[in-house]
C-alpha positions in Angstrom: 107.7 50.7 86.5 104.2 50.7 85.1 103.2 47.5 86.9 105.3 47.5 90.0 106.4 50.2 92.3 104.6 53.3 91.0 103.0 55.5 93.5 101.0 58.8 93.5 99.9 60.1 90.1 102.5 57.9 88.4 100.7 54.9 89.8 97.2 56.3 89.1 97.9 57.1 85.4 100.1 54.0 84.7 98.1 51.3 86.5 94.5 52.4 85.7 92.8 51.0 82.7 92.6 53.5 79.8 88.8 53.0 79.5 88.4 54.2 83.2 90.7 57.1 82.4 88.6 58.1 79.4 85.4 57.9 81.4 87.1 60.0 84.1 88.1 62.6 81.5 84.6 62.7 80.0 82.5 62.7 83.2 84.7 64.7 85.5 86.3 67.1 83.1 87.3 69.8 85.5 89.1 67.6 88.0 90.5 65.5 85.1 92.0 68.5 83.5 93.7 69.6 86.7 95.0 66.2 87.6 96.1 65.6 84.0 98.1 68.8 84.0 99.7 67.9 87.3 100.4 64.4 86.0 102.1 65.8 82.9 104.4 67.9 85.1 105.2 65.3 87.8 105.0 61.8 86.2 108.2 60.1 85.3 106.8 56.9 83.7 106.3 57.3 79.9 103.0 55.3 80.1 101.7 57.5 82.9 102.7 60.7 81.0 100.8 59.4 77.9 97.7 58.6 79.9 97.9 61.9 81.7 98.0 63.6 78.3 94.9 61.7 77.1 93.0 62.7 80.3 94.2 66.3 79.9 93.0 66.5 76.3 89.6 64.9 77.1 89.1 67.2 80.2 89.9 70.3 78.1 87.6 69.2 75.2 84.6 68.2 77.3 85.1 71.0 79.9 85.6 73.6 77.2 82.7 72.2 75.1 80.4 72.4 78.1 81.5 76.0 78.8 80.8 77.1 75.2 77.4 75.4 75.2 76.5 77.0 78.6 77.6 80.5 77.4 75.7 80.1 74.1 72.6 79.0 75.9 72.8 81.9 78.3 73.3 84.4 75.4 70.4 82.8 73.5 68.2 83.1 76.6 69.2 86.7 77.1 68.5 87.5 73.5 65.1 85.9 73.5 64.3 87.6 76.7 65.2 91.0 75.4 63.3 90.4 72.1 60.3 89.1 74.0 60.2 92.1 76.3 60.5 94.5 73.3 57.6 92.7 71.5 55.5 92.7 74.7 56.1 96.4 75.2 55.1 97.2 71.6 51.9 95.1 72.0 51.0 96.8 75.3 51.7 100.3 74.1 51.3 100.5 70.3 51.7 104.3 70.2 55.5 104.0 70.7 56.0 102.4 67.3 57.6 104.0 64.3 54.9 103.0 61.7 51.8 105.0 60.7 49.3 102.7 62.5 51.0 103.5 65.8 49.7 107.1 65.7 46.0 106.0 65.9 44.4 106.1 69.3 42.4 103.3 70.8 39.1 105.1 70.3 39.9 105.3 66.5 40.0 109.1 66.4 43.5 109.3 64.9 46.3 111.5 66.1 
């Protein structure tokens, strides 16, 4: 049934070259994940089910990898923003520090 009368997702997963399916899973991971899951549930052809499983795994890996990288980048950006603003506030107003030099005034007269 892989070459002949397949239709719908059976035909898509069974008749499409595996290289195209791999590229689909890598480049369009969100859509590939959804279509792969639907294909796993609805396909009757064993070749189509196997290809749907490959697309589902690739979609999950690359979609999940992208999500983790995006979240890590956002957390790193937030952390550097907070640390940068704390450093900037300390440089602009040194009297708020906890060390001894912070008690000196700008005119040098001490506390």
